[in-house]
PALOLO-152532 format. One record per atom (N, C-alpha, C, CB): x, y, z; residue in one letter. Coordinates in steps of 0.1 Angstrom, whole numbers, plus 2048, in hexadecimal, padded with zeros to 3 digits. Glycine has a CB too. Layout:
! PALOLO-152532
XYZa...
END
This chain:
! PALOLO-152532
82C6C973Cm8236CF745m82A6DA74Am81E6C574Fm81D6E374Cp81F6F2757p8256EF766p80E6F975Ap8306F8767a8386F7771a82A6EF77Ba840706776a8206FE782l8186FC78Bl8116EC786l80F70A78Dl80D6EA77Ae8076DE77Fe8106CF782e7FC6DB774e8186D277Ek8296C8782k82A6C7790k8396D177Ek8246CF791a8296D27A7a8206CC7AEa8276E27B1a8156D27A7l80A6CA7B1l80B6BE7ACl7FA6CF7B1l80A6B57A1k80A6A579Fk8156A37AAk80E69E78Dk8206A47A9y8276A17AFy82C69F7BFy82C6A47A9y8216AD7BFs8206AC7D5s8126A17D8s8176C47DFs80E69F7CCq8076907CEq80C6837D0q80168C7C5q80F6827C6k81A6787C5k81D6737CFk82667E7C0k82667C7DAi82D67D7E2i82767E7F0i8336867DEi81A67F7F0e80F67E7F3e80D68A804e80C66D7F3e8116947FBi80F69F806i8006A4804i81A6AA804i7FA6A8817d7EE6A7816d7EA6B980Cd7E96A3828d7F46BE80Be7EC6CA805e7F86D4800e7E16D1811e7F56D77F5c8026E17EEc7FC6EA7E6c80D6D97E4c8016F87E9e8007047E3e80C7097D7e7FE70D7EFe80870F7CAi8127137C6i8107207BEi8187087C0i81B7267C3t8147397B9t82273A7ADt8167507C9t81B7407A2s82774879As824751795s82D742790s831756799v831765792v83A76C786v83476D79Dv83776D780k83E77276Fk83B781770k83376A75Fk847788773k849796771k84B7A0764k852796777k8477A7763k8557B475Bk84E7BF763k8547B8743k8617C4765i8607CF76Di8657DB767i8647CE778i85D7E775Fi86B7F275Ai86B7FE764i8697FB749i875801768t87A80C770t87B816768t88680B776t87B821769a884831764a887839770a87B83C759a893835771r89683F77Er89E84C776r8A183778Dr89B85C780i89786777Di8A286E787i88786A77Fi8AD872781t8B887778At8BD886782t8C686B78Dt8C088C78Bd8C489F786d8C18A077Ad8D58A6786d8B089E780s8A58A6773s8A589D767s8AB8B876Bs8A8893766e8A988A75Ae8AC87A75Ce8B5890753e8A5877753i8A1866750i8B386374Ci89286273Ei8B285C75Av8C5855758v8C4845755v8D285876Cv8B683D758e8B982E753e8AA82F751e8C182175Ee8A882574Ai89D81A748i8A380D748i89481B739i89C807752k89F7FA753k8957EC751k8A47FB75Fk8937E5749e88C7D974Be88C7C9751e88C7D8742e88A7CA759n88B7BD761n87E7AD75Bn8867C3773n8807A275Df87B798759f879790763f881794751f86F78976Dg874781772g86A774775g87978677Dg86A76977Br86176177Fr86775778Ar85B75B773r85C75A794d86075279Bd8567467A3d86875A7A2d8577417ACf84973A7B2f8517337BEf83F72D7A5f83F7317C4g8437327D6g8367287D5g8417457E3g83B71B7DFi8347117E2i83270D7F3i83B7077D8i82570D7F6r825709803r81F6FE808r820711809r8276F480Fl8216E8813l81C6E781Fl8296DE812l80E6DD81Fi80C6DA830i80C6CC82Fi7FC6E1838i8116C9837q80B6B9839q80C6B1847q8136AE82Eq8036B284Bd7FF6AD85Ad7FC6BD863d8106A2863d7F86C585Bg7F76D0863g8076D8867g7EF6CB870g80D6D485Ck81C6D8860k81E6E2852k82A6C9862k81F6EF850i8246F5842i8336FA83Fi81C70283Fi8366F7835a8456FC830a83D704826a8536F082Aa84A708821a84D713817a85A714812a84A72081Da857713800v8637117FCv86671A7F0v8647037F9v86F7277EAq86E7317DFq87872D7D4q8727407E4q87772F7C9t87F7297BEt87C7347B4t87B7187B9t8897337AFt88B73A79Dt88A72E793t89D743799t88B71E797n88B718790n87F70C789n894715794n87971077Ee86E70A77Ce8766F877Ae86671276De87F6FC773k8846EB76Ek8866E077Dk8996EC765k8896E8784g88D6E4796g8806E27A3g8966F279Eg8766E479Ei86B6EA7A7i8666DD7ACi85E6F479Fi86A6CC7A6t8656C47B0t86F6C47B9t8616B77ADt87F6C67B5k8856C67C2k88A6CF7CAk88E6C07C2k8806D87CCs8806E67D4s86F6E07DEs87D6F97C5s8696D27D8i85E6D27DFi8666C57ECi84F6CE7D5i8706BF7DEd8756B67EEd87B6BB7F8d87F6AB7EEd8856C97F3e8866D17FBe8816D580Be8866D77F5e8726DB808g8696DD80Eg8696D281Ag85E6DE805g8626C8815l8606BC817l8676B8821l8606B580El8746B7821k8816B382Ek8806BF836k8946B0829k87D6CB835s87A6D5840s86D6D2849s87A6E2839s8646CA849l85C6C484El8576C285Bl85E6BC84Al8626BC859a8696B2866a86E6B7872a8746AA862a86C6C686Fd8736D387Ad86A6DC881d87E6E0872d85B6D887Al8556E187El84A6DD882l8556E9876l8426E788Ak83A6E588Ek8286E588Ek8406E9891k8236DC892s8136DA884s80B6E788Es8066C2883s8046E8882r7F96F3885r7F06ED887r7F56FE87Cr7EA6E5890e7DD6DF894e7CD6E788De7DE6DF8A5e7D16F888Cf7C570288Af7C16FE87Ef7C771388Bf7CB6F8877w7C96FF864w7BF6F6860w7DA6FE855w7BE6FC855k7AF6F5853k7A96F3844k7A46FF85Ck7B66F9839g7BA6F882Dg7B66FF82Ag7B86F1826g7BC6FB81Bl7BC70780Al7AF706806l7C87027F8l7AC7117FEp79F7147F7p79D7087F0p79F7207EDp7907057EEy7916FA7E0y7877017D6y78B6E77E3y78470B7D4e7807147C6e7827257C8e76D7117C3e7817297BDs7877347B9s77973F7B6s7917307ACs77C7487BBh76D74E7B4h77475D7ACh75E7537C4h77E7597A3y78676179Fy77C769791y79475979Cy77E77578Fr77B778785r784787783r76D777786r78178B772t788795770t7817A2773t78C794765t78A7AD77El7847BC781l7817C6774l78F7C478Al7827CA770k7857D9768k7937DE76Bk77A7E676Dk79B7E5764g7A17E8767g7AF7E876Dg79C7EA769g7B17DA76Et7BD7D3778t7C87C976Bt7B37C6787t7C47CB75Bf7CE7C8752f7CA7D6749f7CD7B774Bf7DA7D8747d7D67E273Bd7DF7DD732d7D87F373Dd7DD7DB725k7E67D571Bk7F47D9717k7E07D4711k7EC7EE712e7F77F6713e8037FB71Ce7F17FE712e7FE7F372Dl8077F7732l8117E8731l8037FD740l80C7DE72De8137D072Ae8197D0720e80C7C5729e8197D9715q8227D770Bq8267E770Aq81C7CE6FDq82B7F0711i8327FE711i83A7FD70Ci83580471Ai844802704s84D803700s858810705s84A8016F6s86780B705g86E814707g86E82370Ag873813701g86A8296FCs86A8376FAs85B838701s86C83C6EAs8538326FEe84183970Ce84783971Be82D82870Ee85183171Ev85383272Av85A84072Bv85A82872Fv863840724i86784F726i86085A723i871852720i85785C719d85086871Ad843866726d84A86B70Ad84185C72Dv83A85E739v841863746v83485373Cv85185F743a85886174Ea85C86F74Aa862857752a86087773Dq86588473Eq85C88E73Aq870885735q84D88973Cs83F892741s841894751s82E88873Ds84488A756m84788E763m84C897767m84C889767m859892762i8658A1763i8628AF761i8718A1759i85A8B0753n8598BD74Dn84D8C6756n8548BA73Dn8408BB75Cs8388C0761s83C8C5771s82D8B675Es8488C2779s8508C3782s85A8CD783s8548BB781s85D8D7774s86B8DF76Ds8648EE774s86E8DF757s86B8F8775y86890177Ey874909783y8628FA787y87691577Cn88091D780n88891B792n87892B77Dn88091C795k8879177AAk8819087A7k87C9227C0k8848FF7A1v8888F57A7v8938EE79Fv87C8ED7A9v89F8EA7ABd8A78E97A2d8AC8D97A0d8B08F47A4d8A48D27AAt8A78C17A1t89D8BB7A5t8B48B67A5t8958AD79Bi88D8A779Bi89289B79Di8868AA792i88D8927A3t8928837A5t88387B7A4t89A8817B6t8848747A1g8798687A2g87E85E79Cg86B86A79Cg870851798s871846792s86584378Bs87483C79Bs86483B784l85583577Bl85782777Dl855838767l84E820781n84D811782n84080E77Bn84D80D792n8417FF76Fi83A7FE769i8377EF767i83D805762i8307E476Ev8327DC770v8267D476Av8367DC77Bv8287C7765s8227BD75Fs8207B0762s8267BD757s8177A9766e81D79C76De80C79276Be8247A1783e814783769d80B779766d80E777777d80D76D759d802774778f7FC76F78Af7F8762783f7EC779794f7FF75378Be7F774478De7F7741797e7FB737788e7EA73B79Cl7EE7347ABl7E57247A9l7E67417BCl7EA71B7ADr7E37117AFr7E37087C0r7E770A7A3r7D77007C1n7DC6FB7CCn7D96E97C9n7D37047DBn7DB6E37D2s7D66D07CFs7C76D47D4s7DF6C07DDs7BE6DB7D8n7B56D97DBn7AE6DB7CEn7B26E07E5n7B16DF7BEg7AC6E27B3g7AC6EE7AFg7A46DF7B3g7B26FB7B4l7AC7097B7l7BA70D7ADl7AB70F7CAl7AF7177A7y7BC71A79Ay7B7728792y7BE70A78By7C472C793c7C173D791c7C974778Ac7BF74379Dc7C674777Fk7D2750774k7CF75C770k7D6748766k7D8765775e7D2774779e7E177E76De7D3777792e7D8788765k7E778E760k7E17A1769k7EB78D746k7EE7A376Ca7EA7AF76Da7F27BB76Da7E57AF777a7F07C976Et7F97D476At7F97DB775t7F57DD75Ft8047E7778y8047F3781y80B7FB779y80A7F278Fy80C80977Ci81681277Fi81981C787i818816778i825824787s82682B798s82E833792s82C8227A7s82B841798g83A84A794g8388577A2g83885577Eg8488577A1i8498687AEi84F86E7A9i85086A7BCi84D8757AEi8578807ACi85D88B7B6i8528867A4i8698917B5n86B8957C3n8708A17C1n87388B7CDn86F8AC7C0a8728B77B6a8788C37C5a8618BE7ABa8898C27C3e88D8C77D1e8938D97C7e89E8B97DBe8928E47D4s8968ED7D1s8A48F67DDs8898F37CEs8AA8FC7D8e8B09047E0e8B29127DEe8BA8FE7E3e8A69197D7h8A69267D7h8A292E7E0h8A19287D0h89C9287ECg89B9307FEg8A692E80Cg88D928805g8A4933812k8AE92F81Bk8B291F820k8A9935825k8A991881Ei8AC90B821i8A4902812i8A5908833i8B28F6812p8A88EC808p8998EA809p8AD8DD80Ap88F8E97FEv8838E07FEv8848D97F6v8778E57FEv8758D17F9s8748C57F1s8628CA7ECs8768B47FCs8608C47E2g8508BD7E4g8518B17D9g8418CA7DFg8458A97DFi8428997D7i8328997CFi8428887E6i8348927C5g82B8927BBg82B87F7BBg83189C7ACg81F87A7BAh81E86A7BCh8118677B2h81A8657CFh81385F7ACg8058577A1g80784A7A5g80585978Cg7F98447A6c7FD8327A1c7EC830798c8008227B6c7EF826792g7E5819792g7E3814788g7D981B796g7DB809780r7DE7FF779r7E280176Cr7D47F877Ar7DA811766t7D9812756t7E081C753t7CB815750t7E281C748l7EB828740l7E383573Dl7F1823730l7D683173Aa7D183A735a7C8844742a7C9833729a7C683A74Bn7C484575An7D184A762n7BC83C768n7D884775Ef7EB851765f7F085D764f7FA84C75Df7EE86676Cd7F287076Ad7FD878768d7EF87176Fd80487575Ea81387A762a81688A767a81C877753a81088E762e80F8A075Fe80E8A276Ee8008A8756e8048A2771q7FD8A4781q80A89C78Fq7E8897781q810895788i819890797i826899796i81F87C798i82C89D786g8378AA78Ag8318B678Cg8418AD781g8208BC78Fe81D8C7790e8188C97A2e8128C9784e8148BE7A1d8168B87B2d8228BD7BAd8198A77B2d82F8B67B3a83C8BB7BCa83D8C57B8a84A8B57BBa83D8CD7ABk8448D87B0k8388DE7B8k84A8E17A4k82D8E07B3i8248E87BDi8298E87CDi8158E27BBi82C8DD7D2m82D8DB7E1m83D8E27E5m82C8C97E5m8468DA7D7c8548E47D9c8588F47D9c85C8E17CFc84D8F57D1i84D9037D2i84690F7DCi84A9057C6i83B9067E6e83390B7ECe83C90C7F7e8269057ECe8469047FAs84E901805s859907805s8508F5806s85F9117F9i86991B7FCi86F925805i86791F7F6i875924811n87392C81An86792E826n875934813n86A91E828p86491C839p863920844p86791683Ep85892B849q85A92A855q85D922864q85692E854q86492286Dk86391D879k858920882k86E91F87Fk851914885i84191D88Ci84391C89Fi82E910885i83991B8A5d83E9178B2d83C90B8B6d83991D8BCd83F8FE8BDs8368F88C1s82A8F48C9s8398F58C1s8248EC8C6g8138EF8CDg80F8E78C9g8098FA8CAg8018EA8C9t7F58E68C7t7EF8ED8BAt7ED8E88D4t7EB8E08B0y7E78E98A0y7DB8DE89By7F88EA890y7D48E2893s7CB8DB887s7D48D787Bs7BE8E6882s7D38CD878v7DB8C586Fv7D48C0862v7E18B7876v7D58C4857i7D08BC84Ci7D88B8842i7C98C2846i7D18AA844f7E28A283Cf7DA89D834f7EE894845f7E289D825e7E389D81Ce7E3890815e7EB8A481Be7DB88780Cp7D9880808p7E7878806p7D2883800p7F0879804y7FD870803y80387280Fy8098747F6y7FD87881Cs808875828s7F886E82Ds812887835s7EE87182Dv7EB86B832v7EA85A830v7E4871832v7E9856820g7EF84881Dg7FD842827g7F484980Cg80384A82Ce81184A833e80D84583Fe819859834e80184C844l7FE84784Fl7F883A84Fl7F6850855l7EE83C846l7E882F844l7EF821845l7E383083Al7F981D83Fa80681683Aa809815848a81281D830a81181C849f81981785Af815819865f82481B85Df80982686Cv804824877v7F3819878v80283387Cv7ED81F86Bv7E081A86Dv7DC80686Bv7D9823863v7DF805862a7E07FB859a7E07EE863a7ED7FD850a7F27EF86Ap7EC7E2877p7E57DD881p7EF7E087Dp7DC7EA882n7D67EB88En7CA7E288An7D47FA893n7CA7DE87Df7BD7D9877f7C07C8875f7B97E1868f7CF7C2876n7D37B8873n7CA7AD87Cn7E17B8875n7C87A487Al7C0798880l7C679488Fl7C3789875l7D778F887k7DF78E890k7E679789Bk7E478A88Bk7E37A2896t7E87AA8A1t7E07AE8A9t7ED7B489Et7D47AE8A9f7C67AC8AAf7C17A18B9f7C27A689Bf7C679A8B1s7C57908BDs7CB78C8C8s7C57898B9s7DC78F8C5e7E578E8CBe7E879C8D6e7ED78A8C1e7DC7A08D8k7DC7AE8DCk7E77B78DAk7DA7AE8E9k7EE7BD8CFk7F77C68C9k7EF7D08C4k8007C18BFk7E27CE8C0s7DD7DB8BBs7D87E78C7s7D17D88B1s7D57F28C4c7D17FE8CBc7C47FE8CBc7D680A8C7c7BE7F18C3f7AF7F08C6f7AB7E48C7f7A67F68BBf7B17DA8D2s7B17D08D3s7A97D08DDs7BC7CA8D4s7A17D68E0r7977D48EFr7857CE8E9r7967E88F9r7837CC8DCg77C7C98D6g7767CE8C8g7787C98DDg7667C28C0f7697CE8B7f75A7D48C1f7697CB8A0f7537DE8B5e7487E58B9e74E7F38C2e73E7DB8C1e7597F38C2e75D7FD8CEe75D8098C0e76F7F98DAe7568168C6e75A8238C5e7688258C3e75682A8D0e77282A8B5i77C82C8B0i7818358AEi77C82A8AAi77883F8A8a77984E89Ea7688528A0a78084A888a76985C897v760869897v75685F88Fv76787988Fv74C86188Fk74385B88Ak74085C877k738861894k747867875e74C86B867e75586185De753878869e75C856866f767852862f768846863f770857867f76483F851t765831850t77382C847t75882B84At77882384Bm78181E842m77D81083Fm78F81F847m783809835m77E7FE831m78D7F8826m76E802828m78D7ED822d7957E7818d78F7E180Bd79C7DE81Fd78F7EA804d7897E97FAd78F7E67EAd7827F37FCd7907D77EDp7987D07DFp7937D27D2p7977C17DFp7897D77CCh77E7D47C2h7837E57C0h76A7CE7C7h7867F07C4a78E7FC7BFa7907FE7B2a79A7FB7C5a7888067ABp78F80879Fp79F80E79Dp78680F79Ap7A9809793e7B480C793e7BB80B7A1e7B481678Ee7B88057ACg7BF8047B4g7C77FA7B6g7BA8067BCg7D67FA7BAi7E27F57B9i7E27E57C1i7EB8007C0i7D57E17C9g7D37DA7CFg7C77D47CCg7D47DC7D9g7BF7D57BFt7B27D27BBt7B27C37B6t7AE7DD7B0t7A97BA7BCk7A97AD7B5k7A27A67BCk7B47A77B2k79C79B7B7s78F7967B7s7937897BEs7887967A9s79D7837C2i79F77A7CAi7AF77F7D0i79D76B7C3i7B077A7DBd7BD77F7E2d7CC7777DFd7B977C7F1d7D27767E0d7DF7697DEd7DE75C7E4d7EE76C7E5d7D27597EBe7D374F7EFe7C77497E9e7D474F7FCe7BF74D7DBg7B37497DBg7A474B7E1g7B67427DCg7A67557E8v79C7567F1v7947677EBv7A3754803v7847627EBe77B76F7E1e78777A7EBe7627727E4e7857857E5t7887927E8t77779A7F0t78F79A7D7t7797A17F0g76D7AF7F6g76E7B47FCg7637AF7FAg7657C07FEk7627CD806k7647CE816k7537D0804k76F7CC81Et7697CC82Ct76D7DC834t76F7BE835t7617DA83Dn7637E5841n76B7E4851n7557ED840n7777EF855f77B7EC862f77B7F686Bf7887E7863f772802866v77080C870v76580D867v77A819875v75A80D86Ae74A812866e74282186Ce74180686Ce73F82586Bn73E83786Fn74183887Cn72F83F86Cn74D83487Fg75883388Cg757828894g75783F896g74E82088Di751810899i759806896i74580789Di7607FF898f7687F7896f7647EA893f76D7F789Ef7627E788Ak75B7DB885k7617CE884k7577DD878k7717CC87Cn77B7C6875n7887C7873n7797C586Dn78D7B8873t7977B9872t79D7B3862t79B7B487Ft7A77B085Ff7A97AC852f7B779D856f7AF7BD848f7B479184As7BA78884Es7C0781841s7B2781857s7C8775843n7CA76C839n7C575F83En7D776C835n7C7752838l7C274483Fl7C874084Bl7C3739836l7D474384Df7DC73F857f7D4747864f7ED744854f7D6752861d7D475B86Ed7C375586Fd7D777186Cd7BD757866s7AC75B86Bs7AD747872s79B760857s7B073C86Ay7AE72E86Fy7B473087Fy7B7721864y7C1731883k7C273A891k7BE73E898k7C4740894k7B874588Ce7AD74F89Ee7A074B8A0e7A876389Ce79873F895g78D737895g78473D88Cg7877348A2g787745887s77D74C87Ds78774A86As77A762886s77C752865k77F752856k78275B84Ek777750851k78F759843s79776183Es78B76B838s7A375B834s792777837t78B787830t792789825t78C795839t79C77C81Fg7A077E810g7AC78780Fg794783807g7B378B81An7BD795817n7CE78E81Bn7B87A2821n7CC78181Bg7DB776810g7E2781804g7D1764803g7E778780El7F2790801l7FF7887FFl7F87A2806l8057897F3r8187877F1r8167937E8r8217757E8r81E79E7F1i81B7AC7EBi82B7AE7E7i8157B97F7i82C7AF7D8g8357B27CEg83E7BF7D0g82E7B27C1g84C7C37CCs84E7D07C9s8597D07BAs8557D67D9s8577DC7B7p8507E67BDp8427E97BEp8557EF7BAp8397DF7B5l82D7DB7B5l8257D27AFl8297E17B4l8207CD7B5g8167BD7ADg81C7B87B8g8197B479Bg8187A77B7r81B7A07C4r82A7977BEr80C7957CAr82C78E7C7n8387867C5n8317767CBn84778E7CFn84276C7CAs83775F7CEs83D75C7DAs8357517C3s8407647E3e8407607EDe8357517F7e84076E7F2e83B7497F6p8347397FAp82773D805p84372C805p82D747810i82474B820i82175A81Ai82F74C834i81375C818p80D768815p80976F820p80276680Dp80A77C825i808785834i7FC78682Di81379383Ai7F879283As7E7795840s7E87A183Bs7E1794850s7E17AB82Fa7E57B782Ba7DA7B9826a7F17B9823a7D37CB827p7CA7CF81Ep7CB7CD813p7C87D881Ep7C37CD807h7C77CE7F5h7C47DB7F7h7BE7C47E7h7BC7E57F7n7BF7F17F3n7B57FB805n7B77F47DEn7C17FE80Cl7B8805819l7B5814816l7C1805828l7A4816816k79D81E810k79482981Fk793813805k798831822i79083B829i78184381Fi79C84682Ci776844823g76A847822g76B85581Fg76384382Dg766858811s76886A80Ds76386F818s7608717FFs76687A819g758887822g753892819g760893832g750899823n74B8A7814n7508B0814n73F8AE812n75F8B481Bs7658BE817s7738C0810s7658C281Fs7728C9806s77B8C77FDs7848CF805s7788CB7F0s7938CF802q7A28D080Dq7A38E080Bq7B68C5805q7968E97FFe7958F9805e78B8FC810e7919057F9e7848F280Fe7788F781Be7818F0829e7648EE817e7888E8825m7978E1830m7998F383Dm7AF8DC820m7A38F382Cv7AA8FF836v7A090B839v7B890782Fv79790F834k79091C836k78B919844k78392182Ak78890E84An783908858n78990785Fn7808FF85Bn79790A85Ct7A690C866t7AA916868t7B1906861t7A791987Ar7B0928881r7B8926881r7B092E88Er7BF918886h7CD91888Ah7D590D889h7CF91C898h7DC90D87Cg7DE8FD878g7E68FC86Ag7CE8F4876g7E98EC867l7F48EB85Cl7EF8E4850l8018E3862l7F58E1849l7F18D983Al7FE8D5837l7EA8E482Bl7FC8C983Bv8078C083Av8098B482Fv8078BA847v8138B5824g8108B3814g8188A3815g8198C1807g82589D81Ar82589381Dr83089382Dr82988B80Er830886831l83688183Dl84487583Cl82987A846l84F87C846w85986F841w85A865851w86C87683Bw85F85D851y86385885Ey859856866y86B85F864y84E850861t83F84C868t84283B86At82D85085Bt84183D87Dy83C82E881y83B82C88Dy84482587Ey830823895a83181F89Ca8388248AAa833817897a83882A8B3i84082A8BDi83D81C8CCi83E83C8C3i8348228CCn8258178DBn81C8128CFn8168258EBn8188078C9p8177FF8C3p8087FF8C9p8217F68C3p8077F88D7i7FD7F08DDi7F88018E1i8027E38EBi7FC8088E4r7F28148E7r7ED81E8DDr7F981C8F0r7F881F8D2g7F18248C9g7FC8308C4g7E28298CEg8088338CEd81483E8C9d81783C8BEd81F83F8CFd8198478B4f8218458A8f8238518AAf81D84189Af83185389Cs83B86289Bs83C864889s85085E8A5s83E86C888c83E86E87Ac84387D87Dc82F86D872c84C88086Dt85188D868t84E89485Dt85C88E866t84A8A2860a8478A8852a8508B2851a8388AD84Fa85B8B2844r86A8B7840r8618C0837r8778AB839r8598BD82Cs8588C9823s8488C781Es8648CA815s8438D0816g8328CD814g82C8D081Cg82E8C3813g8308DA826i82A8DE832i8258F1835i8378D983Di8198F3834r815901831r80E90283Fr80B904821r80B90B843i80591784Di7FB91C84Di80A92084Fi7F0917856i7E191B852i7E0928862i7D3908851i7D8932859e7D8938866e7CA942862e7EA94186Ae7BF93F868d7B0946867d7AB940858d7B195B868d7B0936857g7A793184Dg7AE93283Bg79993A84Fg7BA93883Be7C393E832e7D2932834e7C6950838e7D892E826i7E592C82Ai7F593B826i7E791C822i7FA93B833k802946837k80E94382Dk806945848k81493782Bg823933825g82492682Cg83193E82Ag830925826p83991882Bp83C915839p847919825p83E90A83Fc842907849c8518FF84Cc83790284Dc857903852k8628F6858k85B8EA85Bk86A8FA867k8678DF85Es8648D2861s85F8D086Fs86F8CA860s8588C9872v8508C887Cv8508B6881v8418D0877v84E8B588Br8518A4893r83D8A5899r8638A48A8r83A89B894i82C896899i82C88D8A3i82488F890i82A88A8ACi82C87E8B5i81E8828BDi83E87E8BFi8148778B9h8058718BEh80286B8BBh7FC8758BFh7F48678C5n7ED8558C3n7E18518BAn7E58508D1n7E384B8B6l7D98488ABl7C58478B2l7DF8348A3l7C98428B8p7B983D8BEp7B284E8C2p7BB82F8D0p7BE85B8C9i7B48638CAi7B686E8B9i7B686B8DCi7C18678AEm7BC8728A8m7B286D8A0m7C58798A1m7AC85F89Fl7A185B898l7958648A0l7A084A897l7998668ADk78C86A8B0k78B87A8B2k7868628BCk79387A8ABn79688E8ABn79589489Dn7A98948B0n79288C890i791890882i78989587Ei79288A87Ai7878A387Fs77C8AC87Ds7798B186Es77F8B7887s7808AD865e7788AF855e78089F84Ee77F8C284Ae77689B847i77F893839i77E89A82Ai776881836i784898825g78389F817g77C89380Cg7948A4811g77A899801s76D8957FBs77388D7EDs7638A47F8s7838907EAe78988E7E2e79487E7E8e79089C7DEe7988747DEs7A086C7E2s7A88657D9s79A8657E7s7B38637D9r7C28607D1r7C78537D6r7CF86E7D4r7C884B7CAn7D48407CEn7E08467D4n7DA8397C0n7E283F7DFv7EE8417E0v7F88317E6v7EC84E7EAv8068337E0i8098217E6i81B82E7EBi80C80C7D2i81E82B7F8q82782F801q8358207F9q81E82E815q83F8257F5w84A81E7F3w8478117FAw8568257F9w84C8047F5a8497F67FEa83C7F6808a8577F5809a8317FD801s8267F780Es8207F9806s8237FC81Ds80F7FB811l8047F880Cl7FE802804l7FE7F4815l7F58017F8p7ED8077F2p7E280D7F9p7E98017EAp7E081B7FBs7D281E801s7CC82C7F7s7D4823815s7BF82E7F9i7B58337F2i7B68407FFi7A68287EEi7B984C7FFa7BA855805a7B1863800a7C6855806a7AB86C80Ep7A5876808p7B387F815p78F87980Bp7AE88B812s7B8897822s7AC893828s7BD8AF823s7B8897838i7AC899843i7B089D84Ai7A4891849i7AE8A7852r7AE8AD85Fr7AC8A986Br7A88B585Fr7B58AA875v7B18A6884v7B78B4889v7B889788Bv7B18B5897e7B38BF8A0e7BC8BA8ABe7A58C48A5e7C28C08B4g7C98BE8C2g7D68B78B9g7BF8B28D0g7DC8B88AEi7E98AF8AEi7F38B98B4i7EE8AA89Ei7FC8B38B9s8078BA8BDs8128BA8B6s80B8B78C8s81A8C38B6v8258CA8A9v82F8CB8B2v8228DA8A0v83A8C68ACd84F8CA8B0d84F8D18ABd85D8C28ACd8568E08AAs8598E789Ds8688DB89Fs85A8FD89Cs86E8DC894i87E8D7891i88A8E088Fi87F8D0884i
END
């Protein structure tokens, strides 16, 4: 008898009110790049099980890799129920799944990719980033294929195969007065749409254009954030404020309420769980709830938050289909208790090319990447981030040269109301161990910049 079916039958036998069990069978291939060469190709296999038990409103969680001992794990979870608090607001697990296969979420080529093909892709990333002024190339390539299963005692069943690919290159140079670097990144769900050469090219260009940076005066600048840096802001500063739990606990800088004008009217931000090639793309969430596009900000107006079953029940609302079990480096895991998170946090495209943004900037900076991005005062929306390389100085509509490291300490509500242009082209971005996003370049006025 299959493990999930066995677990459910046993939970019914011992009269558990509700049982949910997830299984994630995963293959992870990692190519590690150090000192401008591939130093390791590693392949890992694993299967994990996550079990959620609900009895009299009490919720217990168990995780195991032991398929044969799955009933014993349920017994252990049952014992822990006695010490738990009843969640009287809990309304139950889903009864049906609206699962359907979305095009481009599973690629047979990625699932069956050979070691030599992985080497070819990783080597292409290295080759395209090589240049006489690039001294060292580091990075990684991760390819994940998984079989995800979800069953619960209400009859819901879902089984899905998925693939993911992500590559990153960091090109470093010591040809100038100080060491500088550049980053290139790409991710998606199919091999055919993964551009390994572009990753290396982006890293090389950012690195070369960062050589011999100039120190600037601290002050107020127009800042054009490129997609990779926008993704950093979305993951670590923006997204938490649209979590229903954070909003309801008055810990969001937008907790005043819905229908507030929180951004310029040109700004729309959504969760798009059906986006082509999106790392988080799926037709149902990891609790079996149907996914759909949700606008968090629509034409500058605060419209919605995201939630899983637990948080939505607690607040007397309906899940938005954002119950996630986020795995590393990509895909899902079998955590028994899912978190609330967007699948693909997306900013609606604007009308400007990046070149037009630069031409329209009198006194500003172009920022390619950010580091150490975090909220200082989440309730107020204050945050801090550092740009160490990939920064270019803009004067009178022209890029004048690279800039030395700067620190930005700013405020999210103020930033959203000072967006002056949004790029017409977007890119899939995923920061390390963070949320996937689909981001264009964005220009923001009145950013206070401290020279480091």
